[in-house]
Steps between C-alpha positions, in 0.01 A plus 500: 500500500648825401425819682515822306581791737406757263145358475467500884611864526272602223205333691592673821525838332172466328307444813315811620540481873241781565226311325610183675486665842168680441358176339581320820298755686198463278515127506426468867858478632453801719538298806867432406573877499288541817692234680836642390398849614399354839836310534696812422306709739561239783866493411526876524316511828729225635805708394364810656415332833833331525714824429274735711395285802784245516796723425697425823875398466638201674773549753763372244391732235519802753842403592616465140362845417661661799838335419472639154440853625786501743754608246447871588588796299852574398588879520731611229659818646711579202199488262296699749760783518527495121132557461500786770788666326318485166197645656691779664665573163161526345370726762799741468452516119130576552564776749776658286399811318428448150689692237325723279476349151495699178148542385536365151135575410509863641194447695610705786566812295236770458410599149551858402182673419 
């Protein structure tokens, strides 16, 4: 028996899945969709209940979390001083008097009348 893959792909592509789905609804298979909907709803309620009302950690999980958080924060004093010096430099440049630039469009001059 020889199986032609091209014929199988052609048959799969020729099926209109929308008509197939709505045909199932019209043929009385609504109970399958209803049962699927009920199962999905129960599953979601179960997940919600599990994560909201039973979200306690075991003692082992708490210890593991605390051990992972004990690393602390390393303070890089050199980097901090570099940032502070850059900030001071910007502040001094901001406070410095700006030099008057040449008005290339001559907007500041009054026109003679």
